[in-house]
Steps between C-alpha positions, in 0.01 A plus 500: 500500500571534128608848387307680232678623185396640162540373145541828305479493116650759273154605382420615854306188611556415868391177668542422869607144597638310796863401512613135534852538360803723561390830635695731276381685191574362154444612142481348148266421214160365606394189308254219559513118478187291440635163626322308777815319623876535496565821695845366620607451140366836398667690782840346415467543120771749399267635227305678775806706593396855591122431503231526761292184445128483534360152538136476380431167668347597839653255749880520524738362762313174575800281412767724646852513366677184382824352630792684344716212384702449187642221283841571344442874548150500346211583732281198557156664546556864390598676183801678650667547835323829591181697470519743207177698527503846656169453679192275525134586504232242582141480612485248786805386687499157667686538830469123547688291247506125445710316243735200511777718367434818699802637700353834608211742430488719194509804722821386674659421165422845369638666815819290468551647149390848601200503256190714599161340457133601552180308536135596543501662157249431225751361257243427229383861495864605493568263211206642312643850558839387363340336198319827414782742569795274422793388718619792705756600760406466863630486849411336834544780742506494882430814705823681569688318220407696193683399171505591136353294212745275323490382138687167477482500117758779486757272660688195361318254724658205314839598618366499858361149490748316279792300643845655487709190433462188284344197669472143358231252595461131410709267283275416208598447135337817364681818596258783539623862548252684710495878483383600851280812466320417826446122443230313696637190675247271332650584155827357622323194648311444171820510302690268736219241467595470132850365512674838501797681646376856565759776482342804665666828416425871581268694270780701340756214480702462178445128432667495155782269623270269702436142378128426489240323293203726547431854627223583751389853584315531829212711633575818690360836613458842350545654161683273254664794320719549809684175407720629220802265558266197495332617180837553331627154601169344374548664162828322463356166622205526258740514205598138584291184493491385863154464657372789706199506740384810685230529771317826603766773498692259274224528241530877502881499479493265202255737330718800566811316379314415172418867446136497628358730766339463841244703688362537849165333561222701672500280809694192403423128516549337832331183625455128442205520265611679178368334180725486196457359146768329307497682165400291200330238714189457714713430806424724797680481835453649846819659612678676781632849428673790663601783274424871451657533150416325172638452146343698219429229248449758225869587517635147440723454201419255218709217659287498817138415581284491816494162666216571751251780557302602810131411458391784725663798329678356192848600622808301413572190715798357318719501187665250264751536228385369165827321416707460811438308832419817690172553687359662812196529726379806685333272761663248739496138390681410820219646713547411865153521645374396161375441240761301313302462172791638302794318662544324166695807380796389713488162325487677165810704589702196612390312187635783288823501698552126453415528129756785466768292671460231233555734205 
């Protein structure tokens, strides 16, 4: 018999659902994801740290939880080695799962990581409510286990998800320094496929004495203004001429280091179906995204210009420097779960690295 619990929003909304995860209350920021597939990747994406995730696609759990294996320390089928969300809300839960790679049910996986989860909730109505009101704080609360609301954006979430010591992967010719702000595993895989040695360092690491050919700034959770050490290190790096590529939070950190500003989106962009336009062309792409903050393009200095814009709301989706090999994307070109329409950005980065090495 599944226990009942409530999803309580800070505006007073209360919705009763049935538990299929860990039966202990949890709190965070309530956000929604419009993807139809890829819940294992979403749950293990560090960018969801501190958030209660609402999945709009109705049927969840039908392919269970994948085998938790790794290759040279990089998870094989997941984006990190743990679940980062604070809670999960879905409509219909499939108690029976079937997949060639399934090791356990979604419910058992959530219990193992002590993550509360509710089903039998109208997630599309809930998503409509969030779209109208904006992302808000919420909590999954079980009877007898009352808790307070929690605002994850007040904490330095990047520090919580970044590694603590330097790690090196691969043995390729191009040395890429990766600033880990909550990096997804598929970013590392995508770099290693391109003849690289990846030097992964903590978010606040002073890499001024490291030998590298290109700098990569990863995705990550929360408010980018919390990452002052990273921003200061980037300011120094941008004075040089080495290629730099940033993804998601990396886009926002580059903007802040250049003197631009960021702002919180009303409800964020999360899903595998976000359309973007490459500025100055007729090229449109369908992208995967997961972010609650964005760059204010109106605050860019004369040396910078937008690279991509969101076709739904016109918000910034990437930057590029007018004279130096520095660019970024707010979306995920390494998307695991798809689509991979913009994977060419990794090729562009490596081409710039190899060109720089010949100078």
